[in-house]
C-alpha positions in Angstrom: 171.3 73.9 113.0 171.4 75.1 116.6 168.8 77.4 118.0 171.0 80.4 118.3 172.1 80.3 114.7 168.5 79.9 113.6 167.4 82.8 115.8 169.8 85.2 114.0 168.6 84.0 110.6 165.0 84.5 111.8 165.7 88.0 113.0 167.1 88.9 109.6 164.0 87.5 108.0 161.8 89.6 110.3 163.7 92.7 109.4 164.3 92.2 105.7 161.2 90.4 104.6 158.5 91.0 107.2 159.9 94.5 107.9 158.8 94.4 111.6 159.7 97.3 113.9 163.1 97.0 115.5 161.6 96.9 119.0 159.4 94.0 118.0 162.4 92.1 116.6 164.4 92.8 119.8 161.6 91.3 121.9 161.4 88.2 119.7 165.2 87.8 119.7 165.3 88.2 123.5 162.6 85.5 124.0 164.3 83.0 121.7 167.7 83.7 123.1 166.3 82.8 126.5 164.9 79.6 125.0 168.4 78.8 123.6 170.0 79.3 127.0 167.3 77.1 128.6 168.1 74.3 126.2 171.9 74.8 126.3 171.6 75.9 122.6 170.2 72.5 121.5 169.9 71.4 117.9 166.5 72.4 116.4 165.7 68.8 115.7 166.0 67.9 119.4 163.4 70.4 120.5 159.9 69.0 121.1 156.7 70.4 122.6 157.7 69.2 126.1 160.9 71.2 125.9 158.8 74.3 125.0 156.3 73.6 127.9 159.2 73.2 130.3 160.6 76.6 129.2 157.3 78.4 129.7 156.9 76.7 133.1 160.4 77.9 134.1 159.6 81.4 132.9 156.4 81.4 135.0 158.4 80.2 138.1 160.8 83.1 137.5 157.9 85.6 137.7 157.0 86.1 134.1 153.5 87.7 133.7 150.7 86.2 131.6 151.3 88.7 128.9 155.0 87.8 128.8 154.2 84.1 128.6 151.7 84.8 125.8 154.3 86.8 123.9 156.9 84.0 124.3 154.4 81.5 123.0 153.8 83.7 120.0 157.6 84.1 119.5 158.0 80.3 119.5 155.1 79.7 117.1 156.5 82.2 114.6 160.1 81.0 114.9 159.4 77.2 114.7 156.8 77.8 112.0 159.4 79.6 109.9 162.0 76.9 110.6 159.5 74.3 109.4 158.8 76.3 106.2 162.5 76.6 105.2 163.1 72.9 105.7 165.1 73.0 108.9 162.5 70.9 110.8 160.5 67.8 109.9 157.6 69.0 112.0 156.8 72.2 114.0 156.9 71.4 117.7 154.9 74.5 118.7 151.7 73.7 116.7 149.9 72.3 119.8 151.3 74.8 122.2 148.5 76.7 124.0 149.1 80.3 125.0 147.9 81.5 128.4 145.0 84.0 128.2 146.1 87.6 128.6 144.3 89.5 131.3 142.7 92.6 130.0 144.1 95.8 131.6 142.5 99.0 130.7 145.0 101.8 130.0 145.4 104.7 132.3 143.8 107.9 131.0 143.7 111.5 132.2 140.4 113.3 132.0 140.0 115.8 129.2 139.6 118.6 131.8 142.9 117.6 133.5 144.8 117.5 130.2 143.5 120.9 129.2 144.5 122.4 132.6 148.1 121.0 132.3 148.6 122.0 128.7 147.0 125.4 129.1 149.3 126.1 132.1 152.3 125.2 130.0 151.1 127.5 127.2 150.6 130.4 129.6 154.0 129.9 131.1 155.7 130.0 127.7 153.5 132.9 126.5 154.8 135.0 129.4 158.3 134.7 127.9 157.8 134.2 124.2 161.0 135.9 123.3 164.3 134.5 121.9 165.5 134.4 125.5 162.8 131.9 126.5 163.9 128.5 127.9 164.4 126.3 124.9 163.8 123.1 126.9 160.5 124.5 128.2 159.4 125.4 124.7 160.4 121.9 123.5 158.6 120.1 126.4 155.4 122.0 125.7 155.5 121.1 122.0 156.3 117.5 122.9 153.3 117.2 125.2 150.9 119.0 122.8 151.9 116.8 119.9 151.9 113.5 121.8 148.3 114.3 122.9 147.1 116.3 120.0 148.2 113.7 117.4 148.0 110.6 119.6 151.5 109.6 118.7 153.7 106.7 119.9 156.9 107.9 121.6 159.0 106.2 118.8 157.0 108.1 116.2 157.4 111.4 118.0 161.2 111.0 118.4 161.6 109.9 114.8 160.0 113.0 113.4 162.1 115.3 111.2 161.4 119.0 110.7 160.2 118.4 107.1 157.7 115.8 108.4 155.5 118.6 109.8 153.2 120.7 107.7 152.6 123.7 109.9 150.1 125.3 107.5 147.8 122.2 107.3 148.7 121.2 110.8 149.6 117.6 109.9 152.5 115.3 110.6 153.9 112.5 108.5 154.9 109.7 110.9 156.5 106.3 110.5 154.6 103.7 112.6 155.0 100.0 113.4 156.1 97.9 110.5 157.5 101.0 108.8 154.0 102.0 107.8 153.6 105.7 107.1 150.5 107.7 107.9 149.6 111.4 108.1 147.9 112.6 111.3 146.3 115.9 112.1 147.0 118.0 115.2 145.2 121.0 116.6 145.8 124.7 116.9 147.4 124.5 120.4 150.0 122.0 119.2 150.6 124.2 116.1 151.3 127.2 118.2 153.6 125.3 120.5 155.5 124.0 117.5 155.8 127.5 116.0 157.3 128.8 119.3 159.6 125.8 119.6 160.9 126.0 116.0 161.3 129.8 116.2 163.2 130.0 119.5 163.6 126.6 121.1 165.1 124.4 118.4 167.7 126.9 117.1 169.0 127.4 120.7 169.3 123.6 121.3 170.9 123.0 117.9 173.5 125.6 118.7 174.7 123.5 121.6 176.1 120.9 119.3 178.6 122.3 116.8 178.8 119.0 115.0 175.1 119.2 114.1 174.4 115.8 115.7 170.6 116.6 115.7 170.6 116.8 111.9 167.0 117.2 110.6 165.4 115.9 113.8 162.4 117.9 114.9 162.9 117.5 118.6 166.4 117.9 120.1 167.8 117.0 123.5 169.6 119.4 125.8 172.9 118.6 124.0 171.6 119.2 120.5 171.2 115.6 119.4 167.9 113.9 118.5 165.6 113.6 121.5 165.4 110.1 122.9 162.4 108.1 124.3 163.9 108.1 127.8 163.8 111.9 128.0 160.2 111.8 126.9 159.3 109.2 129.5 160.8 111.4 132.2 158.9 114.4 131.0 155.5 112.6 130.9 156.1 111.0 134.3 156.9 114.4 135.9 154.0 116.3 134.3 151.2 113.8 133.7 151.9 111.2 136.4 150.4 113.3 139.2 147.1 113.9 137.4 146.5 110.2 136.9 147.7 109.1 140.3 150.8 107.3 139.1 154.4 107.8 140.2 155.7 106.6 136.8 153.8 106.7 133.6 154.8 106.6 130.0 154.0 108.7 126.9 151.5 106.0 125.9 149.2 107.5 128.5 148.7 110.6 126.3 148.0 108.4 123.3 145.4 106.4 125.4 143.9 109.6 126.7 143.6 111.2 123.2 142.0 108.0 121.7 139.5 107.9 124.6 138.6 111.6 124.4 138.1 111.3 120.6 135.6 108.5 121.1 134.0 110.4 124.0 133.6 113.3 121.6 131.8 111.3 119.0 134.6 110.1 116.7 133.8 106.8 114.9 136.0 103.8 115.7 137.5 103.5 112.2 138.7 107.1 112.1 140.4 106.6 115.5 141.9 103.4 114.2 143.4 105.2 111.2 144.7 108.0 113.3 146.4 105.6 115.8 147.8 103.5 113.0 146.3 100.3 114.3 146.4 97.3 111.9 143.4 95.7 113.6 140.2 97.4 114.6 140.2 95.0 117.6 143.2 96.9 119.0 141.3 100.2 118.9 138.2 98.7 120.5 139.9 98.6 123.9 139.2 102.4 124.1 135.4 101.7 123.9 135.9 99.7 127.0 137.7 102.6 128.7 134.8 104.9 127.9 132.3 102.3 129.1 134.1 101.9 132.4 134.1 105.7 132.9 130.4 105.8 132.1 129.7 103.0 134.6 131.7 104.8 137.3 129.8 108.1 136.7 126.5 106.3 136.7 127.1 104.6 140.0 128.0 108.0 141.6 125.3 110.2 139.9 122.2 108.1 139.3 119.7 108.1 142.2 118.8 104.5 141.7 122.3 103.1 140.9 122.8 101.7 144.4 119.4 100.2 144.9 
């Protein structure tokens, strides 16, 4: 079997059996398609560890980062391990492949004070015009920002929400996370008020812009009445949050990072934060303890009288 045919079969396995997230499958498929192109779509049996090392070296020469090389190594290990299990290979050529160590990059976070100022300003602006004539996009944007931060959601989870997924009385949302794992997350009163205003005045106005009802049951709608897409959320966050963390472009994950860090700063235990974020491993959540430690160290160096001695 040639690599390209095996890759398609592997992608179906990841989707139907492993039930990985579509974005994860796309990343694996893209990596392995690049490997197939590098080898001129060779037969699986003709691939050895030197072939794989050459591909990683070529990737590094093309400017691939350490994290990309580490992911490509993981992609190959999973793929060739599966090919070995189903009997397409006599031996797995990726077994002795060593992945480059990933550099640890701490996520960008906004301070709790800065987040409060931005979100309170949005609330005051919408409260000044809380009638049916209010700008539906402004109402939606305020609700999006409040929910991203208030419930520490991934952008895919936010965009995938339907109206019925939100319990406005209990202030909880049922979200579908990575690996199609469902969890229920809480959100605070400001997010609840923003959602109430949006569902009362914003969403009906946006839904009316699409006579075909393209938005369906989606909670958040775009300007044309269809389900809101991640690109629009990225643009909103970059415009509103980017300036307060000193970045020209920044994604919605910055609000999730900020929420997790502020929860830990406020005394939340690590396992509770892990459950809220939907992390499979506690180790993934622990990066936020490093963020808090870095901020403590920076404050100490500035404020303690003997820090510089």
